[in-house]
C-alpha positions in Angstrom: -24.1 50.1 50.4 -24.2 51.4 46.8 -27.3 52.0 44.8 -28.6 48.9 43.1 -28.3 49.2 39.3 -31.5 50.2 37.5 -33.3 47.2 36.1 -34.3 49.0 32.9 -30.8 50.3 32.3 -29.5 46.7 32.6 -32.0 45.5 30.1 -31.3 48.3 27.7 -27.7 47.3 27.6 -28.7 43.7 27.3 -31.0 44.5 24.4 -28.1 46.0 22.5 -26.1 42.9 23.2 -28.9 40.7 21.9 -29.1 42.7 18.8 -25.4 42.3 18.2 -25.8 38.6 18.8 -28.0 38.2 15.8 -25.4 39.5 13.4 -23.4 37.0 11.4 -19.8 36.5 12.7 -17.1 38.1 10.6 -14.0 36.5 9.2 -13.1 32.8 9.6 -15.0 32.3 12.9 -17.2 29.3 12.9 -18.3 29.5 16.6 -22.1 29.3 16.8 -23.5 32.5 18.2 -25.6 32.2 21.3 -29.3 32.1 20.8 -31.8 34.4 22.6 -32.5 32.0 25.4 -28.8 31.6 26.1 -28.3 35.4 26.1 -31.2 36.0 28.4 -30.0 33.3 30.7 -26.5 34.9 30.8 -28.1 38.2 31.6 -30.2 36.9 34.5 -27.4 34.7 35.8 -25.1 37.7 35.9 -27.6 39.8 37.8 -27.9 37.1 40.4 -24.1 36.7 40.7 -23.7 40.4 41.0 -26.3 40.8 43.7 -28.6 42.9 41.5 -31.7 40.8 42.5 -33.4 40.9 45.9 -35.9 38.4 47.4 -38.6 41.1 47.0 -38.1 41.5 43.3 -40.3 39.5 40.9 -39.2 38.6 37.4 -42.1 38.5 34.9 -41.3 37.0 31.6 -43.6 39.2 29.6 -42.1 42.4 31.1 -38.6 41.2 30.4 -39.5 40.2 26.9 -41.0 43.6 26.3 -38.0 45.4 27.6 -35.7 43.4 25.4 -38.0 43.6 22.4 -38.0 39.9 21.9 -40.7 37.2 22.2 -41.7 35.7 25.5 -40.6 32.1 24.9 -36.8 32.5 25.1 -37.2 34.6 28.3 -39.4 32.0 29.9 -37.1 29.2 28.8 -34.1 31.0 30.4 -36.0 31.6 33.6 -37.1 28.0 33.8 -33.5 26.9 33.3 -32.6 29.0 36.4 -35.4 27.3 38.3 -34.1 23.9 37.3 -30.6 24.9 38.5 -32.1 26.0 41.9 -31.5 29.7 41.7 -35.1 30.9 41.0 -38.5 29.6 41.9 -41.7 30.0 40.0 -44.7 31.7 41.7 -48.2 32.7 40.5 -46.9 36.3 40.1 -43.5 35.6 38.4 -40.1 34.2 39.3 -38.2 35.1 42.4 -34.9 34.2 44.0 -35.2 30.8 45.8 -34.7 30.9 49.5 -32.2 28.3 50.5 -32.4 26.5 53.9 -29.6 26.5 56.3 -29.0 22.8 55.6 -28.9 23.4 51.9 -26.4 26.2 52.4 -24.3 24.0 54.6 -24.3 21.3 51.9 -23.2 23.9 49.3 -20.3 25.0 51.4 -19.3 21.4 51.8 -19.3 20.9 48.0 -17.3 24.1 47.5 -14.8 22.9 50.1 -14.3 19.8 48.0 -14.1 21.5 44.6 -12.4 24.8 45.0 -9.0 23.8 46.5 -8.4 21.3 43.6 -9.5 23.9 41.0 -7.3 26.6 42.6 -4.3 24.2 42.7 -4.6 23.5 38.9 -5.1 27.2 38.1 -2.0 28.2 40.0 0.2 26.4 37.5 -1.3 28.3 34.6 -1.1 31.9 35.8 0.3 34.5 33.4 1.4 38.1 34.1 -1.8 39.3 32.5 -4.0 37.2 34.7 -2.1 38.1 37.8 -2.5 41.7 36.9 -6.3 41.2 36.6 -6.4 39.6 40.0 -4.4 42.4 41.6 -6.7 45.0 39.9 -9.7 43.2 41.3 -8.2 43.2 44.8 -7.5 46.9 44.6 -11.1 47.6 43.5 -12.3 45.5 46.4 -10.2 47.6 48.8 -11.6 50.8 47.5 -15.2 49.5 47.6 -14.7 48.3 51.2 -13.3 51.7 52.3 -16.3 53.4 50.7 -18.7 51.0 52.4 -20.0 50.0 48.9 -21.1 46.4 49.3 -22.4 46.1 45.7 -19.1 47.3 44.3 -17.2 45.0 46.6 -19.2 42.0 45.4 -18.7 42.9 41.8 -14.9 43.2 42.3 -14.8 40.0 44.2 -16.7 38.3 41.4 -14.1 39.7 38.9 -11.3 38.1 41.0 -13.2 34.8 41.0 -13.9 34.9 37.3 -10.2 35.6 36.5 -8.8 32.6 38.4 -11.7 30.3 37.4 -10.9 31.0 33.7 -7.5 29.4 34.3 -8.9 26.1 35.6 -8.2 23.6 32.8 -11.2 21.5 33.7 -14.0 23.6 32.3 -16.8 21.5 33.8 -15.2 21.8 37.2 -15.0 25.6 36.9 -18.7 25.8 35.8 -19.8 23.7 38.7 -18.0 26.0 41.1 -19.5 29.1 39.6 -23.0 27.5 39.9 -22.6 26.7 43.6 -21.1 30.1 44.3 -24.1 31.8 42.7 -26.4 29.8 45.0 -24.9 31.5 48.1 -25.3 35.0 46.8 -28.0 35.9 49.3 -25.6 35.0 52.1 -22.8 37.1 50.5 -25.1 40.1 50.4 -25.6 39.9 54.1 -22.1 39.0 55.3 -20.2 41.4 53.1 -22.2 44.3 54.4 -20.0 44.0 57.5 -16.7 45.8 57.2 -14.9 43.2 59.3 -15.9 40.5 56.9 -14.8 42.6 53.9 -11.4 43.2 55.5 -11.1 39.5 56.2 -11.9 38.6 52.6 -9.4 41.2 51.4 -6.6 39.7 53.5 -7.4 36.2 52.1 -7.6 37.4 48.5 -4.1 38.9 48.8 -2.7 35.7 50.2 -4.4 33.7 47.4 -2.9 36.1 44.9 0.6 35.6 46.4 0.2 31.8 46.1 -1.0 32.2 42.5 2.0 34.4 41.7 4.4 31.9 43.1 2.7 29.1 41.2 2.4 26.9 44.3 -0.7 24.8 43.8 -0.7 23.2 47.3 -0.5 26.6 48.9 -3.4 27.9 46.8 -5.5 24.8 47.7 -4.8 25.3 51.5 -5.8 28.9 51.3 -9.1 28.1 49.5 -10.0 25.7 52.3 -9.6 28.6 54.7 -11.5 30.8 52.4 -14.5 28.6 52.3 -14.3 27.9 56.1 -14.3 31.6 56.7 -17.4 32.0 54.6 -19.1 29.3 56.6 -18.2 31.1 59.8 -19.6 34.4 58.5 -22.8 32.6 57.4 -23.2 31.0 60.8 -22.7 34.3 62.6 -25.9 35.6 60.9 -27.9 33.2 63.0 -31.0 33.3 60.7 -33.1 30.6 59.0 
């Protein structure tokens, strides 16, 4: 498994991004720039999605605010939003990843099984050569990471594949819901993808999904995503832990 990215390095990059976010937009753009709370939320959400947080790590709003050189309030608001969404929980010593019960996990997989096939079917009709190229590049990155035994890199590449196809889902609210539930099972993903056999199985299914997307066959993509979620359930159940 690859080395986990340094927290301070992450926050240094984020600090630069926050500084850029305070600049006025150029040209005719009228899109409202994200405020500090939204930017901190995006940062922490990305760290969760990319497996950069462990159950032993505590997030302290004062420390994060100091690293980002911003006030405490937007940081705390962002962390509380993640608590509200069920990804973090508040303790007397900071915020930590929320441990999800096996029943909750089963419920999340059931929701994903209902949502992802329909979303994939709609995305299949909107694929462009550029998007297909992104998907193929992500698969190749997954293959290299798997061969190297780098679970973190595999998760990041898998997330890139997911992000590319979700961006093509015309129903934005549906895509956001799927992303949220996928982030909830990150702890399971960290465990299951550490096994080479699971990574190879995921790779095989990603290639099949890419083929369905390339052909523009929505029903085929939907059927493959049912298998994709079912395989994730099997890998989760094989862990045999509460």
